[in-house]
Backbone as JSON, one array per atom type, in Angstrom:
{
  "sequence": "MSRLVLMRHGESVYNQKNLFTGWTDVELSEKGVQEAKEAGALLKKNNIYPDICFTSWLKRAIHTAQIALGELEWEHIDAIRSYKLNERHYGAWQGQDKTKVLKEYGEEQFLAVRRGYDVPPPALDENDARVVWRDKKYDGISRELLPLHESLKDTKKRAVDYYNEVIMQELQADKTVLISAHGNSLRSLVMYLDELSETEVVKLEIPTGELIVYTFDAAFKIKNKEILKQ",
  "N": [[-20.56, 84.48, 62.1], [-23.12, 85.27, 64.29], [-26.54, 86.4, 64.45], [-29.22, 87.98, 66.16], [-32.52, 88.76, 65.79], [-34.97, 90.67, 67.11], [-38.39, 91.07, 67.01], [-41.16, 92.94, 67.64], [-44.61, 92.17, 67.56], [-47.0, 93.61, 65.25], [-49.4, 96.29, 65.82], [-52.2, 95.18, 67.67], [-55.76, 94.38, 67.63], [-56.64, 94.7, 70.23], [-54.61, 96.3, 71.34], [-55.19, 98.58, 69.88], [-57.65, 99.27, 70.96], [-56.97, 99.91, 73.51], [-56.85, 97.9, 75.47], [-55.95, 95.45, 77.95], [-54.09, 92.69, 76.9], [-52.43, 90.23, 77.04], [-52.47, 86.71, 77.21], [-54.66, 86.48, 75.6], [-55.92, 85.66, 72.47], [-55.71, 87.53, 69.89], [-56.38, 89.28, 66.78], [-54.25, 91.09, 64.42], [-54.51, 94.63, 64.0], [-55.5, 96.84, 61.28], [-53.5, 98.76, 61.13], [-51.52, 97.31, 62.43], [-50.99, 95.25, 60.6], [-49.85, 96.79, 58.57], [-47.59, 97.71, 59.95], [-46.22, 95.31, 60.23], [-45.63, 94.75, 57.56], [-43.94, 96.91, 57.05], [-41.85, 96.24, 58.75], [-40.87, 93.97, 57.46], [-39.97, 95.2, 55.11], [-37.94, 96.77, 56.17], [-36.15, 94.8, 57.03], [-35.39, 93.81, 54.54], [-34.22, 96.12, 53.41], [-31.99, 96.36, 55.04], [-30.65, 94.13, 54.38], [-31.09, 91.71, 55.77], [-31.62, 88.44, 56.18], [-33.25, 86.03, 57.66], [-32.26, 82.8, 58.99], [-33.84, 81.1, 60.41], [-36.96, 81.14, 62.14], [-38.6, 82.1, 65.12], [-41.61, 82.04, 66.98], [-44.25, 83.07, 69.25], [-47.17, 81.3, 70.51], [-49.29, 82.82, 69.81], [-51.5, 84.43, 67.6], [-51.11, 87.06, 66.7], [-48.38, 87.48, 66.82], [-47.5, 85.36, 65.22], [-48.71, 85.97, 62.73], [-47.54, 88.45, 62.21], [-44.87, 87.7, 61.76], [-45.24, 86.09, 59.48], [-46.23, 87.95, 57.61], [-44.12, 89.83, 57.51], [-42.0, 88.22, 56.59], [-43.09, 87.56, 54.16], [-43.02, 90.03, 52.83], [-40.31, 90.21, 52.63], [-39.86, 88.24, 50.87], [-39.18, 85.64, 51.69], [-40.18, 83.23, 52.7], [-39.74, 80.56, 53.06], [-38.28, 79.57, 55.19], [-37.81, 77.65, 58.24], [-40.26, 77.79, 60.82], [-40.51, 77.98, 64.2], [-42.56, 77.42, 66.96], [-43.46, 78.46, 70.24], [-45.15, 78.4, 73.37], [-43.75, 79.52, 75.38], [-42.76, 81.9, 74.55], [-44.89, 83.52, 74.61], [-46.9, 86.46, 75.34], [-46.77, 88.27, 78.45], [-48.9, 87.03, 81.01], [-51.8, 88.6, 81.83], [-53.67, 88.03, 83.77], [-56.63, 88.62, 85.64], [-56.97, 91.09, 84.54], [-56.96, 90.86, 81.82], [-58.39, 91.71, 78.73], [-59.57, 93.9, 79.8], [-60.25, 97.44, 79.94], [-57.58, 99.67, 79.95], [-57.58, 102.26, 81.02], [-59.82, 102.23, 82.69], [-59.04, 100.25, 84.51], [-56.87, 101.54, 85.69], [-58.21, 103.63, 87.04], [-59.71, 102.12, 88.84], [-57.82, 100.7, 90.42], [-55.91, 102.54, 91.13], [-53.09, 104.75, 90.63], [-50.56, 104.02, 91.73], [-50.67, 101.19, 92.29], [-51.38, 100.29, 89.77], [-49.16, 101.06, 88.15], [-47.17, 99.64, 89.47], [-47.8, 97.04, 88.8], [-47.95, 97.17, 85.97], [-45.5, 98.31, 85.04], [-43.61, 97.45, 86.82], [-41.36, 94.89, 88.16], [-41.7, 92.47, 89.69], [-44.35, 92.29, 90.49], [-47.44, 90.86, 90.15], [-50.54, 91.06, 88.23], [-53.99, 90.83, 89.45], [-55.01, 87.43, 89.89], [-56.62, 85.21, 87.57], [-59.71, 83.64, 88.32], [-60.0, 80.13, 88.79], [-62.27, 79.07, 87.68], [-62.97, 80.8, 85.72], [-63.86, 81.63, 82.4], [-61.77, 82.43, 80.83], [-59.42, 81.11, 81.49], [-56.3, 79.55, 80.74], [-56.1, 76.76, 80.3], [-58.52, 76.05, 79.24], [-58.37, 76.53, 76.61], [-57.98, 74.84, 73.65], [-55.55, 74.55, 72.3], [-53.58, 74.39, 74.2], [-53.7, 71.9, 75.27], [-51.74, 69.89, 75.46], [-49.95, 70.75, 77.36], [-48.73, 70.69, 80.67], [-50.9, 71.44, 83.36], [-49.91, 72.85, 85.56], [-47.96, 74.43, 84.47], [-49.23, 76.39, 83.15], [-50.18, 79.66, 83.42], [-52.18, 81.65, 85.75], [-51.86, 84.24, 86.12], [-49.16, 86.6, 85.69], [-46.06, 88.09, 86.69], [-43.55, 90.36, 85.4], [-41.17, 89.18, 86.06], [-41.86, 86.45, 86.19], [-42.49, 86.0, 83.5], [-40.05, 86.52, 82.32], [-38.51, 84.37, 83.25], [-39.53, 82.05, 81.9], [-39.21, 82.82, 79.2], [-36.45, 83.39, 78.96], [-35.35, 80.95, 79.74], [-36.21, 79.37, 77.57], [-34.85, 80.66, 75.52], [-32.15, 80.09, 76.21], [-32.15, 77.29, 76.19], [-33.08, 76.48, 73.67], [-33.08, 78.45, 71.51], [-30.49, 79.48, 71.59], [-28.94, 77.4, 70.59], [-29.25, 77.6, 67.85], [-28.08, 80.07, 67.34], [-25.49, 79.43, 68.05], [-24.8, 77.96, 65.91], [-24.08, 79.77, 64.09], [-26.17, 81.22, 62.89], [-28.67, 83.49, 61.57], [-31.19, 84.58, 63.52], [-34.62, 85.04, 63.83], [-36.97, 86.38, 66.06], [-40.3, 86.63, 66.61], [-42.35, 88.2, 68.68], [-43.64, 89.48, 71.77], [-44.42, 92.52, 73.65], [-43.67, 92.2, 76.43], [-42.44, 89.64, 76.62], [-40.32, 90.08, 74.93], [-39.15, 92.3, 76.2], [-38.23, 90.96, 78.43], [-36.22, 89.33, 77.31], [-34.46, 91.3, 76.32], [-33.8, 92.54, 78.72], [-32.32, 90.47, 79.89], [-30.24, 90.04, 77.95], [-29.03, 92.58, 77.79], [-28.32, 92.92, 80.36], [-29.88, 94.35, 82.25], [-31.0, 96.04, 85.2], [-33.58, 95.47, 87.72], [-34.69, 97.92, 88.19], [-33.9, 99.43, 85.97], [-35.21, 98.15, 83.85], [-37.8, 98.97, 84.04], [-38.04, 101.31, 82.61], [-37.86, 100.47, 80.02], [-39.27, 100.23, 76.9], [-40.81, 98.65, 74.19], [-41.87, 99.41, 71.13], [-44.78, 98.56, 69.06], [-44.09, 96.63, 66.18], [-41.37, 97.18, 66.16], [-37.9, 96.57, 65.44], [-35.11, 94.96, 66.72], [-31.71, 94.41, 66.56], [-29.21, 92.16, 67.37], [-25.77, 91.51, 67.23], [-23.38, 88.97, 67.52], [-20.14, 88.09, 68.84], [-17.42, 85.69, 68.36], [-17.31, 84.45, 70.8], [-19.85, 84.6, 71.65], [-20.57, 86.93, 72.89], [-22.18, 90.09, 73.07], [-21.65, 92.0, 70.29], [-22.64, 94.1, 68.86], [-25.52, 96.23, 68.98], [-28.53, 97.21, 67.51], [-31.25, 99.3, 66.73], [-33.48, 99.07, 64.23], [-34.32, 101.52, 61.81], [-36.62, 103.35, 59.72]],
  "CA": [[-21.12, 85.52, 62.96], [-24.55, 85.04, 64.51], [-27.36, 87.59, 64.7], [-30.54, 87.77, 66.75], [-33.43, 89.84, 65.44], [-36.19, 90.68, 67.92], [-39.44, 91.85, 66.34], [-42.45, 92.96, 68.33], [-45.72, 92.1, 66.63], [-47.69, 94.85, 64.93], [-50.52, 96.64, 66.68], [-53.34, 94.26, 67.65], [-57.04, 95.06, 67.82], [-56.72, 95.06, 71.64], [-53.76, 97.49, 71.47], [-55.94, 99.68, 69.28], [-58.76, 99.63, 71.85], [-56.4, 100.2, 74.84], [-57.21, 96.81, 76.36], [-54.92, 94.48, 78.31], [-54.23, 91.53, 76.02], [-51.86, 89.02, 77.64], [-52.56, 85.48, 76.42], [-55.84, 86.52, 74.74], [-55.4, 85.47, 71.12], [-56.44, 88.47, 69.03], [-55.8, 89.58, 65.47], [-53.63, 92.38, 64.15], [-55.33, 95.69, 63.41], [-55.0, 97.25, 59.96], [-52.21, 99.41, 61.39], [-50.57, 96.25, 62.76], [-50.6, 94.6, 59.34], [-48.94, 97.71, 57.91], [-46.33, 97.69, 60.7], [-45.53, 94.06, 59.88], [-45.08, 94.94, 56.21], [-42.8, 97.83, 57.17], [-40.75, 95.49, 59.36], [-40.28, 93.18, 56.38], [-39.23, 96.11, 54.22], [-36.71, 97.16, 56.88], [-35.23, 93.67, 56.96], [-34.85, 93.79, 53.17], [-33.36, 97.3, 53.26], [-30.75, 96.11, 55.77], [-30.09, 92.87, 53.89], [-31.17, 90.71, 56.84], [-32.43, 87.3, 55.75], [-33.11, 85.04, 58.74], [-32.15, 81.37, 58.69], [-34.9, 80.41, 61.14], [-37.86, 82.07, 62.82], [-39.31, 81.63, 66.31], [-42.73, 82.88, 67.39], [-45.11, 82.55, 70.31], [-48.35, 80.58, 70.0], [-50.36, 83.79, 69.64], [-51.55, 84.71, 66.16], [-50.61, 88.38, 66.34], [-46.93, 87.3, 66.58], [-47.36, 84.45, 64.07], [-49.06, 86.68, 61.5], [-46.51, 89.47, 61.97], [-43.73, 87.02, 61.14], [-45.62, 85.66, 58.13], [-46.33, 89.14, 56.75], [-42.78, 90.39, 57.33], [-41.23, 87.32, 55.72], [-43.67, 87.7, 52.83], [-42.44, 91.25, 52.25], [-38.9, 89.9, 52.39], [-39.84, 87.12, 49.92], [-38.3, 84.72, 52.4], [-41.16, 82.49, 53.47], [-39.42, 79.13, 53.07], [-37.52, 79.15, 56.37], [-38.56, 76.98, 59.31], [-40.82, 78.63, 61.89], [-40.7, 77.19, 65.41], [-43.45, 78.17, 67.85], [-43.49, 78.02, 71.64], [-45.93, 79.23, 74.3], [-42.82, 80.19, 76.29], [-42.53, 83.24, 74.0], [-46.14, 84.27, 74.72], [-46.94, 87.68, 76.12], [-47.05, 88.14, 79.88], [-50.31, 86.77, 81.32], [-52.3, 89.71, 82.65], [-54.64, 87.59, 84.75], [-58.0, 89.15, 85.62], [-56.99, 92.33, 83.77], [-57.03, 90.59, 80.38], [-59.62, 92.15, 78.11], [-60.09, 95.09, 80.49], [-59.76, 98.73, 79.48], [-56.47, 100.11, 80.81], [-57.97, 103.48, 81.73], [-60.74, 101.82, 83.76], [-58.23, 99.54, 85.52], [-56.12, 102.58, 86.39], [-59.12, 104.31, 87.96], [-60.16, 101.18, 89.88], [-56.74, 100.26, 91.3], [-55.06, 103.65, 91.5], [-51.87, 104.84, 89.83], [-49.44, 103.31, 92.34], [-50.8, 99.75, 92.05], [-51.39, 100.1, 88.31], [-47.79, 101.14, 87.65], [-46.41, 98.55, 90.08], [-48.08, 95.85, 87.99], [-47.69, 97.39, 84.53], [-44.11, 98.61, 84.73], [-42.72, 96.83, 87.8], [-40.69, 93.64, 87.8], [-42.14, 91.25, 90.37], [-45.73, 92.44, 90.99], [-48.39, 90.37, 89.15], [-51.92, 91.53, 88.33], [-54.85, 89.84, 90.12], [-55.11, 86.16, 89.16], [-57.93, 84.72, 87.11], [-60.33, 82.55, 89.06], [-59.87, 78.9, 88.02], [-63.53, 78.8, 86.99], [-63.16, 81.82, 84.7], [-63.82, 81.1, 81.03], [-60.54, 82.87, 80.17], [-58.23, 80.38, 81.92], [-55.57, 79.04, 79.58], [-56.31, 75.34, 80.02], [-59.76, 75.87, 78.49], [-58.03, 76.72, 75.2], [-57.58, 73.51, 73.18], [-54.17, 74.46, 71.82], [-52.69, 74.13, 75.32], [-54.05, 70.59, 75.84], [-50.57, 69.07, 75.7], [-49.09, 71.39, 78.36], [-49.15, 70.42, 82.04], [-51.67, 72.56, 83.89], [-49.11, 73.65, 86.49], [-47.12, 75.33, 83.69], [-50.09, 77.39, 82.53], [-50.41, 80.66, 84.48], [-53.41, 82.39, 85.97], [-51.36, 85.61, 86.03], [-47.7, 86.62, 85.72], [-45.25, 89.3, 86.76], [-42.49, 90.35, 84.39], [-40.2, 88.2, 86.53], [-42.33, 85.13, 85.75], [-42.37, 85.97, 82.05], [-38.61, 86.45, 82.01], [-37.99, 83.03, 83.52], [-39.86, 81.1, 80.83], [-38.65, 83.28, 77.93], [-34.99, 83.24, 78.98], [-35.09, 79.5, 79.73], [-36.37, 78.9, 76.19], [-33.73, 81.22, 74.76], [-30.91, 79.36, 76.51], [-32.28, 75.86, 75.91], [-33.44, 76.19, 72.29], [-32.67, 79.46, 70.53], [-29.03, 79.61, 71.62], [-28.35, 76.37, 69.73], [-29.24, 78.13, 66.48], [-27.06, 81.12, 67.31], [-24.19, 78.76, 68.1], [-24.54, 77.43, 64.56], [-23.8, 80.96, 63.27], [-27.36, 81.56, 62.12], [-29.44, 84.69, 61.86], [-32.42, 84.08, 64.13], [-35.69, 86.02, 64.02], [-37.99, 86.08, 67.06], [-41.48, 87.49, 66.54], [-43.02, 87.97, 69.96], [-44.51, 90.46, 72.41], [-43.77, 93.57, 74.42], [-43.05, 91.76, 77.69], [-41.5, 88.54, 76.41], [-39.12, 90.68, 74.36], [-38.5, 93.07, 77.28], [-37.53, 89.97, 79.25], [-34.99, 88.94, 76.62], [-33.56, 92.46, 76.3], [-33.31, 92.67, 80.09], [-31.3, 89.44, 80.06], [-29.11, 90.27, 77.05], [-28.39, 93.86, 78.13], [-28.03, 92.87, 81.8], [-30.57, 95.47, 82.89], [-31.48, 95.81, 86.56], [-35.02, 95.54, 87.89], [-35.05, 99.34, 88.09], [-33.67, 99.89, 84.6], [-36.17, 97.57, 82.91], [-39.05, 99.74, 84.16], [-38.04, 102.35, 81.58], [-37.73, 99.86, 78.7], [-40.51, 100.07, 76.13], [-40.57, 98.2, 72.82], [-43.1, 99.72, 70.38], [-45.22, 97.56, 68.09], [-43.4, 96.65, 64.9], [-39.95, 97.52, 66.27], [-36.88, 95.54, 65.18], [-33.85, 95.13, 67.45], [-30.76, 93.44, 66.01], [-27.99, 91.9, 68.13], [-24.71, 90.76, 66.56], [-22.53, 88.33, 68.54], [-18.79, 87.7, 68.43], [-17.17, 84.25, 68.39], [-17.55, 83.97, 72.17], [-21.28, 84.86, 71.9], [-20.78, 88.19, 73.59], [-22.81, 91.06, 72.17], [-20.7, 92.86, 69.59], [-23.35, 95.31, 68.43], [-26.97, 96.25, 69.1], [-29.06, 98.28, 66.67], [-32.7, 99.37, 66.5], [-33.62, 99.46, 62.82], [-35.19, 102.66, 61.55], [-36.97, 103.57, 58.31]],
  "C": [[-22.63, 85.31, 63.08], [-25.26, 86.36, 64.81], [-28.71, 87.17, 65.27], [-31.39, 88.99, 66.43], [-34.7, 89.69, 66.27], [-37.2, 91.59, 67.24], [-40.72, 91.79, 67.16], [-43.56, 92.94, 67.28], [-46.31, 93.49, 66.36], [-48.85, 95.09, 65.87], [-51.66, 95.62, 66.54], [-54.64, 95.05, 67.83], [-57.24, 95.45, 69.29], [-55.81, 96.25, 71.95], [-54.52, 98.72, 71.01], [-57.03, 100.2, 70.22], [-58.29, 99.93, 73.28], [-56.83, 99.17, 75.88], [-55.98, 95.98, 76.73], [-55.15, 93.2, 77.52], [-53.71, 90.25, 76.65], [-51.94, 87.83, 76.7], [-53.83, 85.43, 75.58], [-55.37, 86.55, 73.29], [-56.19, 86.32, 70.12], [-55.66, 88.78, 67.76], [-55.04, 90.9, 65.46], [-54.69, 93.36, 63.66], [-54.8, 95.99, 62.01], [-53.64, 97.94, 60.1], [-51.15, 98.35, 61.68], [-50.09, 95.5, 61.55], [-49.59, 95.48, 58.6], [-47.58, 97.74, 58.61], [-45.53, 96.42, 60.39], [-44.9, 94.15, 58.49], [-43.85, 95.85, 56.25], [-41.6, 97.14, 57.81], [-40.06, 94.62, 58.32], [-39.46, 94.02, 55.42], [-37.92, 96.56, 54.86], [-35.68, 96.03, 56.86], [-34.57, 93.61, 55.58], [-33.86, 94.93, 52.96], [-32.0, 97.08, 53.9], [-30.1, 94.77, 55.42], [-30.02, 91.79, 54.98], [-32.15, 89.63, 56.43], [-32.27, 86.19, 56.78], [-32.98, 83.61, 58.22], [-33.28, 80.58, 59.33], [-35.71, 81.46, 61.89], [-38.5, 81.38, 64.02], [-40.45, 82.59, 66.61], [-43.38, 82.28, 68.64], [-46.23, 81.72, 69.68], [-49.5, 81.53, 69.7], [-50.34, 84.37, 68.22], [-51.08, 86.1, 65.79], [-49.1, 88.34, 66.09], [-46.69, 86.42, 65.36], [-47.61, 85.21, 62.76], [-48.07, 87.8, 61.18], [-45.3, 88.86, 61.28], [-44.05, 86.63, 59.7], [-45.66, 86.84, 57.16], [-44.95, 89.72, 56.47], [-41.94, 89.53, 56.4], [-41.79, 87.32, 54.3], [-43.13, 88.91, 52.11], [-40.99, 91.02, 51.86], [-38.74, 88.86, 51.28], [-38.92, 86.02, 50.42], [-39.14, 83.8, 53.3], [-40.85, 81.0, 53.63], [-38.78, 78.66, 54.37], [-38.42, 78.49, 57.42], [-39.04, 78.0, 60.34], [-41.15, 77.72, 63.07], [-41.53, 78.02, 66.38], [-43.42, 77.58, 69.26], [-44.33, 78.98, 72.48], [-45.01, 79.96, 75.27], [-42.44, 81.58, 75.8], [-43.8, 84.08, 74.04], [-45.95, 85.56, 75.51], [-47.1, 87.34, 77.61], [-48.55, 87.92, 80.1], [-50.82, 87.83, 82.29], [-53.47, 89.33, 83.55], [-56.03, 88.16, 84.55], [-58.1, 90.46, 84.84], [-57.13, 92.09, 82.27], [-58.41, 90.96, 79.83], [-60.22, 93.4, 78.73], [-59.47, 96.36, 79.93], [-58.72, 99.26, 80.46], [-56.83, 101.35, 81.61], [-58.89, 103.14, 82.9], [-60.0, 101.09, 84.87], [-57.44, 100.54, 86.35], [-57.0, 103.29, 87.42], [-59.52, 103.4, 89.12], [-59.07, 100.88, 90.9], [-55.85, 101.39, 91.78], [-53.72, 103.59, 90.79], [-50.72, 104.01, 90.41], [-49.5, 101.81, 92.06], [-50.76, 99.44, 90.56], [-49.97, 100.08, 87.76], [-46.91, 100.05, 88.23], [-46.58, 97.26, 89.28], [-47.58, 96.05, 86.57], [-46.22, 97.55, 84.23], [-43.13, 97.96, 85.7], [-42.2, 95.48, 87.34], [-41.34, 92.4, 88.41], [-43.54, 91.35, 90.97], [-46.7, 91.95, 89.91], [-49.73, 91.07, 89.28], [-52.75, 90.51, 89.11], [-55.0, 88.59, 89.26], [-56.52, 85.93, 88.67], [-58.43, 83.66, 88.08], [-60.27, 81.29, 88.19], [-61.14, 78.53, 87.26], [-63.84, 79.81, 85.88], [-63.03, 81.19, 83.31], [-62.52, 81.45, 80.31], [-59.31, 82.07, 80.57], [-57.62, 79.62, 80.75], [-55.91, 77.59, 79.27], [-57.66, 75.05, 79.39], [-59.55, 76.04, 76.98], [-57.39, 75.42, 74.68], [-56.11, 73.44, 72.77], [-53.15, 74.21, 72.94], [-52.94, 72.76, 75.96], [-52.83, 69.76, 76.21], [-49.62, 69.61, 76.75], [-49.63, 71.09, 79.76], [-49.8, 71.64, 82.65], [-50.83, 73.44, 84.82], [-48.17, 74.62, 85.77], [-47.92, 76.47, 83.06], [-50.55, 78.4, 83.57], [-51.84, 81.17, 84.56], [-53.13, 83.89, 86.0], [-49.84, 85.52, 86.07], [-47.17, 88.02, 86.0], [-44.26, 89.27, 85.6], [-41.42, 89.33, 84.77], [-40.58, 86.79, 86.08], [-42.15, 84.97, 84.24], [-40.92, 85.82, 81.64], [-38.07, 85.04, 82.21], [-38.28, 82.08, 82.36], [-39.23, 81.51, 79.5], [-37.14, 83.06, 77.87], [-34.6, 81.76, 79.03], [-35.18, 78.96, 78.31], [-35.24, 79.41, 75.31], [-32.46, 80.4, 74.97], [-30.98, 77.89, 76.08], [-32.47, 75.56, 74.43], [-32.83, 77.18, 71.3], [-31.15, 79.6, 70.46], [-28.34, 78.57, 70.73], [-28.25, 76.86, 68.28], [-28.21, 79.24, 66.34], [-25.66, 80.51, 67.31], [-23.81, 78.13, 66.77], [-24.34, 78.58, 63.56], [-24.97, 81.35, 62.37], [-27.87, 82.96, 62.48], [-30.82, 84.24, 62.29], [-33.4, 85.24, 64.32], [-36.66, 85.53, 65.09], [-39.1, 87.1, 66.92], [-42.31, 87.22, 67.79], [-43.67, 89.26, 70.46], [-43.73, 91.46, 73.26], [-43.02, 93.05, 75.63], [-42.14, 90.56, 77.54], [-40.21, 89.07, 75.8], [-38.4, 91.58, 75.36], [-37.69, 92.13, 78.17], [-36.2, 89.57, 78.62], [-33.99, 90.08, 76.57], [-32.98, 92.69, 77.69], [-32.16, 91.7, 80.35], [-30.05, 89.75, 79.22], [-28.32, 91.52, 77.41], [-28.01, 93.97, 79.6], [-28.61, 94.08, 82.53], [-31.01, 95.08, 84.3], [-33.0, 95.86, 86.58], [-35.52, 96.98, 87.8], [-34.94, 99.83, 86.66], [-34.74, 99.37, 83.63], [-37.51, 98.29, 82.95], [-39.16, 100.75, 83.02], [-38.02, 101.79, 80.15], [-39.1, 99.66, 78.07], [-40.13, 99.66, 74.72], [-41.85, 98.42, 72.03], [-43.49, 98.59, 69.43], [-44.49, 97.75, 66.77], [-41.91, 96.93, 64.97], [-39.05, 96.31, 66.03], [-35.59, 95.9, 65.91], [-32.91, 94.03, 66.98], [-29.51, 93.37, 66.89], [-27.03, 91.1, 67.24], [-23.76, 90.25, 67.64], [-21.16, 88.02, 67.97], [-18.63, 86.18, 68.58], [-17.4, 83.64, 69.76], [-18.99, 84.18, 72.61], [-21.51, 85.99, 72.9], [-21.36, 89.18, 72.6], [-21.76, 92.01, 71.6], [-21.35, 94.18, 69.21], [-24.85, 95.13, 68.66], [-27.49, 97.45, 68.31], [-30.59, 98.17, 66.62], [-32.88, 99.89, 65.08], [-34.66, 100.56, 62.66], [-35.47, 102.75, 60.06], [-36.0, 104.55, 57.66]]
}
């Protein structure tokens, strides 16, 4: 029997300050560290010991996994990282205060981008210092694969492609797989797994530190879904 555990990273310093984060690589806040510890304690309480861990390339997801697995005393497992599990790229809104963006763009446009499915935020200018290809860790990735902005639809494509091409192989080997990632990359996976419509996904919110556990039957159909609680 295979299991998939989705874990949203703990609160980041940008979450704490109400800033759009996207691919900006920021640390966990003190609250975020505590949320990661609590996630590890929940895994232990429910006797869930992953066989393998996947994370994005962003340190808030990486550190959440490390802290949670430390609480579980289960740090020996392999950890595979991919930029395809990164948060949605918020383009020119990255690093901007959400309240100020709301006032500037108006509620309709703000919500269309923030909660909608196929509306991206304004793109970063290619000369902007925040563009992804200026970050050395992406040197090995073709520039055309590195976004200047993304809609949830764009995020879903890369996250679900990675799930089907890489993560599914581990599930097919009857493993328990942990994914430590982000609000929108995980919303994308839940949308796919739960077969949510573009309208239904608007209402889906995954809080920081939350754990969602899927159990699959022999045909890899979802047998059970549970949100772990303290």
